[in-house]
C-alpha positions in Angstrom: 314.4 40.0 67.0 315.5 37.1 69.0 317.5 34.3 67.2 318.4 30.9 68.7 319.9 27.7 67.3 318.6 25.2 69.8 315.8 24.8 72.4 315.8 22.6 75.4 312.7 20.4 74.8 313.2 17.9 77.6 311.4 19.7 80.5 308.6 21.3 78.6 305.8 19.5 80.4 307.3 20.2 83.8 307.4 23.9 82.9 303.8 23.7 81.5 302.7 22.0 84.7 304.1 24.7 86.9 302.7 27.5 84.7 299.3 25.9 84.4 298.8 26.7 88.1 298.9 30.3 87.3 296.5 30.3 84.3 293.5 28.6 82.8 295.1 28.9 79.4 296.8 26.0 77.5 300.5 26.7 76.8 302.2 25.3 73.7 305.4 25.1 71.8 305.5 24.4 68.1 308.8 23.2 66.5 308.4 24.1 62.8 311.5 22.3 61.3 310.8 19.1 63.2 307.0 19.4 62.9 306.7 18.6 66.6 304.2 20.1 69.0 303.8 20.1 72.8 300.8 21.5 74.8 299.7 21.5 78.4 298.6 18.0 79.4 295.2 19.3 80.6 294.4 20.1 76.9 294.0 16.3 76.2 291.0 16.3 78.6 289.2 18.9 76.6 290.2 18.6 72.9 290.5 15.6 70.5 294.2 15.1 71.3 295.5 11.7 72.3 298.9 13.0 73.8 300.2 16.3 74.9 303.4 15.9 72.8 303.3 14.6 69.2 305.2 14.8 65.9 303.5 15.1 62.5 302.1 18.2 64.2 300.6 19.9 61.1 298.5 16.8 60.2 297.3 16.4 63.8 296.5 20.1 64.2 294.4 20.0 61.0 292.5 17.0 62.4 291.7 18.7 65.7 290.7 21.9 63.9 287.1 22.4 62.8 286.8 21.6 59.1 285.5 25.0 58.2 288.5 26.7 59.9 291.3 24.5 58.6 292.2 26.8 55.6 292.4 29.7 58.0 294.9 27.9 60.2 296.9 26.3 57.3 297.3 29.7 55.5 298.5 31.3 58.7 301.1 28.6 59.6 302.3 28.4 56.0 302.7 32.2 56.0 304.8 32.0 59.1 307.0 29.3 57.6 307.4 31.2 54.3 308.1 34.5 56.2 305.2 36.4 54.7 303.3 36.4 58.1 305.0 37.6 61.3 302.3 36.8 63.9 299.9 34.1 65.0 296.7 35.6 66.5 293.6 33.7 65.5 290.1 32.9 66.8 288.8 29.6 65.4 287.4 26.3 66.5 288.9 23.1 67.8 287.0 19.9 68.2 286.2 18.8 71.8 286.3 15.3 73.0 282.4 15.2 73.0 282.4 16.1 69.3 281.2 19.7 69.8 283.3 22.6 68.4 285.0 24.8 71.0 286.0 28.4 70.0 289.6 29.3 71.0 291.8 32.3 70.9 295.3 31.2 69.8 298.2 33.6 70.1 301.9 32.7 69.6 305.3 34.4 69.4 307.6 33.2 66.7 311.3 32.4 67.6 313.6 32.8 64.6 317.0 31.2 63.9 320.1 33.1 62.7 318.8 33.0 59.1 315.5 34.6 60.1 313.7 31.3 59.6 310.8 30.4 61.9 312.1 27.8 64.3 309.7 27.7 67.2 306.3 29.3 68.1 305.6 29.7 71.8 302.1 30.7 72.9 298.8 30.1 74.7 295.3 28.9 73.7 292.3 30.3 75.5 288.8 28.8 75.4 286.7 31.9 74.5 283.7 30.3 76.3 285.6 30.7 79.6 285.7 34.4 79.0 282.0 34.4 78.1 282.9 35.4 74.6 281.9 32.2 72.8 279.2 29.7 73.6 280.7 26.2 73.4 277.3 24.6 72.8 276.4 26.5 69.7 279.7 28.0 68.7 278.1 31.5 68.7 279.5 34.7 70.2 277.9 35.5 73.5 276.1 38.7 74.7 279.3 40.4 75.8 280.6 40.3 72.2 277.2 41.3 70.9 277.3 44.5 73.0 280.8 45.3 71.7 279.8 44.7 68.1 276.5 46.6 68.4 278.2 49.6 70.0 280.4 49.9 66.9 277.5 49.5 64.5 275.1 51.9 66.3 277.4 54.6 67.7 280.2 54.7 65.1 278.8 52.9 62.1 276.9 54.4 59.2 274.5 51.5 58.5 270.8 50.9 59.2 269.9 47.6 60.7 267.7 45.5 62.9 267.9 43.1 65.8 266.0 39.9 65.7 265.8 38.1 69.1 264.8 34.4 68.7 263.6 32.1 71.4 262.8 28.4 71.3 259.3 27.9 72.6 258.8 25.7 75.7 262.5 24.9 75.8 262.4 24.1 79.5 259.9 21.3 78.7 262.3 19.9 76.1 265.2 19.8 78.7 263.0 18.3 81.4 261.5 15.6 79.2 264.4 14.6 77.0 267.5 15.7 79.0 270.1 18.4 78.7 272.1 16.7 76.0 269.1 16.5 73.7 268.3 20.1 74.6 271.8 21.1 73.5 271.3 19.3 70.2 268.1 21.3 69.7 270.0 24.5 70.4 272.7 23.5 68.0 270.2 22.7 65.3 268.3 26.0 65.7 271.6 27.9 65.7 272.7 26.2 62.5 269.3 27.0 60.9 269.8 30.6 61.8 273.3 30.7 60.5 272.2 29.2 57.2 269.6 32.0 56.8 271.8 35.0 57.7 273.9 36.4 55.0 277.2 38.2 55.1 275.5 41.4 56.4 274.4 39.7 59.6 275.9 38.0 62.7 274.3 35.5 65.1 274.8 35.6 68.9 273.8 33.3 71.8 271.9 35.0 74.5 270.8 33.4 77.9 268.9 30.2 78.0 267.2 29.3 74.7 267.5 32.7 73.0 269.7 33.9 70.1 270.1 37.3 68.5 270.7 38.3 64.9 272.2 41.7 64.1 271.8 42.6 60.5 272.3 45.5 58.2 269.6 46.8 55.9 269.8 49.1 52.9 266.7 51.2 53.7 265.4 51.7 57.2 262.2 53.4 56.2 261.0 50.9 53.5 257.6 49.3 54.1 258.9 45.8 54.1 259.7 44.4 57.6 262.9 42.6 56.7 263.2 41.2 60.3 259.9 39.5 59.8 261.0 38.2 56.4 264.1 36.7 58.0 262.1 35.2 60.8 259.8 33.3 58.4 262.8 32.1 56.5 264.4 30.8 59.7 261.2 29.2 60.8 260.8 27.4 57.5 264.3 26.2 57.8 263.7 24.9 61.3 260.6 23.1 60.1 262.6 21.5 57.3 265.3 20.4 59.8 262.7 18.8 62.0 261.1 17.0 59.1 264.6 15.7 57.9 265.0 14.2 61.4 261.7 12.3 61.0 259.8 14.4 63.5 261.5 12.8 66.5 260.8 16.0 68.3 258.8 19.1 67.2 259.7 22.6 68.4 258.8 26.1 67.3 260.4 29.5 67.6 259.2 32.9 68.4 261.0 36.2 67.6 260.9 39.9 68.3 262.4 42.6 66.1 263.5 46.2 66.4 265.3 48.5 64.0 268.1 51.0 64.4 269.8 53.9 62.6 273.4 55.1 63.2 273.6 57.1 66.4 269.9 56.6 66.9 269.8 54.9 70.3 272.0 53.4 72.9 272.8 49.7 72.8 270.9 48.8 76.0 267.7 50.4 74.7 267.9 48.4 71.5 268.4 45.2 73.5 265.5 46.0 75.8 263.3 46.6 72.8 264.1 43.3 71.1 263.6 41.5 74.4 260.2 43.1 74.9 259.1 42.3 71.4 260.1 38.6 71.9 258.1 38.7 75.2 255.1 40.0 73.3 255.4 37.2 70.7 255.4 34.6 73.5 252.4 36.3 75.0 250.5 36.1 71.7 250.6 32.4 71.6 254.3 31.7 70.5 255.5 30.5 67.1 255.1 34.0 65.8 257.0 37.3 65.3 256.3 40.7 66.8 257.9 44.0 65.8 258.7 46.4 68.6 256.1 49.2 68.9 256.7 52.1 71.3 253.0 52.6 72.1 252.7 48.9 73.0 255.7 49.2 75.2 254.4 52.3 76.9 251.1 50.5 77.6 253.0 47.7 79.1 255.0 50.1 81.3 251.7 51.7 82.4 250.3 48.3 83.4 253.4 47.6 85.4 253.1 50.9 87.1 249.5 50.2 88.0 250.4 46.8 89.2 253.0 48.3 91.5 250.5 50.8 92.9 248.1 47.9 93.5 250.8 46.1 95.4 251.4 49.2 97.5 247.7 49.5 98.2 247.7 45.9 99.5 250.7 46.6 101.7 249.0 49.7 103.1 246.1 47.7 104.5 244.1 47.8 101.2 244.1 51.5 100.9 242.0 52.7 98.0 240.0 49.4 97.7 236.3 49.6 98.3 233.3 47.4 97.7 230.2 48.7 95.9 226.9 46.8 96.1 224.3 46.2 93.4 220.8 45.0 94.4 219.6 41.6 93.3 215.7 41.5 93.1 213.6 38.5 93.9 210.9 38.5 91.1 208.4 36.4 93.1 208.6 38.4 96.3 209.1 41.6 94.4 211.7 42.8 96.8 215.5 42.9 97.1 217.0 39.5 97.9 220.4 40.9 98.6 223.3 42.4 96.8 226.4 41.5 94.7 229.7 42.8 96.1 231.8 44.5 93.4 235.4 45.6 93.8 236.4 49.2 93.1 239.8 50.9 93.4 241.1 54.4 93.4 244.7 55.4 93.7 246.3 58.8 94.6 248.6 58.6 91.5 246.7 56.7 88.7 243.2 57.8 89.9 240.1 55.7 89.6 240.2 52.7 87.3 237.5 50.3 86.1 237.6 46.7 87.3 238.2 45.7 83.7 241.6 47.5 83.9 242.9 46.5 87.4 241.4 43.1 88.2 243.4 41.3 85.4 246.5 42.9 86.9 245.6 41.6 90.3 245.2 38.1 88.8 248.5 38.3 86.8 250.4 39.3 89.9 248.7 37.0 92.3 247.5 39.9 94.4 244.0 38.7 93.8 244.6 36.2 96.6 245.1 38.6 99.5 242.6 41.1 97.9 240.1 38.2 97.5 240.3 37.4 101.3 239.8 41.1 102.0 236.7 41.1 99.7 235.2 38.0 101.4 235.7 39.4 104.9 234.5 42.9 104.1 231.4 41.7 102.2 230.4 39.3 104.9 230.9 41.9 107.6 228.5 44.1 105.6 226.1 41.3 105.1 226.0 40.6 108.8 225.2 44.3 109.4 222.4 44.3 106.9 220.9 41.1 108.4 219.8 43.2 111.3 217.4 44.8 108.9 216.6 41.7 106.9 217.6 38.4 108.4 217.4 36.7 105.0 219.6 39.2 103.3 222.1 37.4 100.9 225.5 38.5 99.7 226.9 37.4 96.4 230.7 37.3 96.3 232.8 36.8 93.1 235.8 34.4 93.2 238.7 34.5 90.8 239.9 31.4 89.1 243.4 32.3 90.5 241.9 32.1 94.0 240.4 28.7 93.2 243.6 27.2 91.8 246.4 28.9 93.8 245.0 29.4 97.3 243.1 27.5 99.9 239.9 29.4 99.2 237.7 26.9 101.0 239.7 27.3 104.2 239.6 31.1 103.9 235.9 31.1 103.5 235.2 28.7 106.3 237.5 30.6 108.7 236.0 34.0 108.0 232.4 32.7 108.2 233.0 30.9 111.5 234.7 34.0 113.0 231.7 36.2 112.0 229.1 33.6 112.8 227.3 34.0 109.4 225.1 31.2 108.0 225.6 29.5 104.7 222.2 30.5 103.4 223.2 34.1 103.5 226.1 33.8 101.1 226.5 32.7 97.5 229.9 32.6 95.7 230.0 33.3 92.0 232.6 31.9 89.5 232.9 33.1 86.0 232.1 30.5 83.3 235.2 29.3 81.5 236.8 26.1 80.0 238.7 25.6 83.3 235.4 24.7 85.0 235.3 21.6 82.9 238.8 20.9 81.9 240.9 21.6 85.0 240.6 18.7 87.4 241.9 20.7 90.4 239.3 23.4 89.8 236.6 20.8 89.6 237.5 19.2 92.9 237.5 22.6 94.6 234.1 23.4 93.2 232.7 20.1 94.2 234.0 20.8 97.8 231.6 23.8 97.9 228.7 21.4 97.7 230.1 19.0 100.3 230.2 22.0 102.7 226.8 23.3 101.7 228.2 26.5 100.3 226.0 28.1 97.7 227.7 28.4 94.3 226.7 30.2 91.1 228.0 30.6 87.5 228.4 34.2 86.4 228.3 35.5 82.8 226.7 32.2 81.6 226.4 31.9 77.9 229.5 33.8 77.0 231.9 30.9 77.5 231.5 27.1 77.1 227.9 26.9 78.1 227.9 23.3 79.1 224.9 22.4 81.2 226.4 18.9 81.9 229.1 20.3 84.2 226.5 22.7 85.7 224.5 19.7 86.7 227.4 17.5 87.8 228.9 20.2 89.9 225.5 20.9 91.4 225.5 24.7 91.2 222.7 26.6 92.8 222.4 29.6 90.4 223.0 30.4 86.7 223.4 34.1 85.9 222.6 34.7 82.2 225.0 37.3 80.8 223.8 40.7 80.0 225.0 40.4 76.4 221.8 38.3 75.8 219.5 40.6 77.8 220.7 43.8 76.2 219.0 43.0 72.8 216.3 40.7 74.1 213.5 43.1 73.0 214.9 43.4 69.5 216.4 40.0 68.8 214.2 37.0 68.5 217.3 34.8 68.6 218.5 36.2 72.0 214.9 35.9 73.3 214.7 32.2 72.4 218.2 31.5 73.7 217.4 33.0 77.1 214.1 31.3 77.2 215.6 27.8 76.5 218.5 28.3 78.9 216.0 29.4 81.6 213.7 26.4 81.1 216.6 24.0 81.0 218.1 25.4 84.2 214.8 25.2 86.0 214.4 21.6 84.9 217.7 21.0 86.7 216.4 22.7 89.8 218.7 25.7 89.3 217.8 29.3 90.1 218.2 31.8 87.2 219.3 35.4 87.4 219.3 37.9 84.5 222.0 40.5 84.4 221.8 43.8 82.5 218.1 44.7 82.8 218.2 48.4 82.1 214.8 49.6 80.8 211.1 49.1 81.5 210.8 47.4 78.2 213.6 45.0 79.2 211.8 44.3 82.5 208.5 43.6 80.9 210.1 41.3 78.4 212.2 39.2 80.8 209.4 38.8 83.3 207.5 36.7 80.8 210.5 34.3 80.8 210.1 33.6 84.6 213.6 34.4 86.0 214.1 33.9 89.7 216.2 37.1 90.2 217.0 40.2 88.2 219.9 42.6 88.3 220.5 45.7 86.4 220.5 49.5 86.1 216.7 49.6 85.9 216.8 49.0 89.7 220.1 50.4 90.6 223.7 50.9 89.7 226.4 49.6 92.0 226.8 52.0 94.8 228.6 52.5 98.2 227.5 50.6 101.3 226.0 53.8 102.9 224.1 54.8 99.8 222.8 51.2 99.3 221.5 51.1 102.8 219.8 54.5 102.5 218.2 54.0 99.1 217.6 50.3 98.5 217.7 48.1 101.5 214.5 46.2 102.0 212.9 48.2 99.2 209.6 46.9 97.9 209.7 46.8 94.1 206.3 47.5 92.4 206.3 45.9 88.9 
């Protein structure tokens, strides 16, 4: 034990200045008998300290210390002075110059006099945030500490528990609209709400961005009650109360995903991935909600991602596995095939043949529908050009995705391909599926209007299943309305469906629109719908979608006898 009577205090800041070039830590000396304190001058730029050297040190240190941590610091210092504590090694909070709390690690070595009384303490102060241990905005431990703590609980602990990953919905919009300082205040507010709701059996951590994690112990892993869900609703209620107390100056919601663990049940990374996936699912389901991790849901997600990757590879390999099938469209007045609708099919060496209902949404989610859509247009028009040699009026119907309309120059793609092939406008009709976007999205509306300006034929597919607004049908000047098969399927049994189809047909004709019925499958269906005077009919009664070669052999220019 080192004992000294005196200490040269004159050149402290000079020494600190030299040493500060070797470390990011703040160095300090505390003179207990004189109650004097000296710290690296750079500390005054970060903490609520007016000068780097000051007397009445105990009082000033208590003022710079976070109110909740003052007793911890006071007890430790008093213990050193009394001789009951032999070390200073604490993690607590100091107040920053911006008013936010900053977590620090403070370690000091005590120098004793000849009577074994504490005379000086020499040490260093580290901002834990600089080591990525503590988030200075919320005062929460960061992910690196979470992994350390979770490893102890899962691998060496004997408790059951859960992870609850919480995210602030649309937080980027908050930052963009109100600024980062306001965003930080929202993070602080939500963090405080979470802390208030978590008892002594849980701990809260700051993750990346707007997300936080709760790790909590539970008494019974197998009980029916989802305790993570219960905690989420408690936190959400507290967040709502906090917003109300602030006079609704801003309203924000939270989503959360939960997963459970047993001792030595899983590795830490697996648990973190499960909580992250559950939060992702909560966001996908509309936000402001909670989702518990389910293995079957995750495996379905993995399968979808695998399929999406196979689709990407197919595109890269010159659209390997993609094929167009064609279904006849019958002209009821001429009693012959008007043309065909091109329908996408896909078969992969690994995942096999999938229905369009499975793979088309994945094409749209990934944006692959844009290059695939160009391939569909070119392939279908090349086939149409070939069949025009047998029937010069043959028409090809081609479906367009809303993603193509909004995220690609689909008009340019169409015009370029049609000009290269030399195909006429009257031989092609493009179909878009009815949705609210047709009416509410101004960009989509402009694109659809541009079809008319270029004399490109346009039709609405699946009409009657979405918003069914004839006003936008008229204003956008569509050429064709395709009544969805859901109405045709029961038309012989349902008077309601019959009257709905009848009225939609009459109204469309009054607007000079052509009408096509989808889903005509039986002779009774055909006899019933012919009384309603459609222009075109499509369905299994005439033919299922088939390959180009089979279509040409069996159906091209076929005369239908009704």
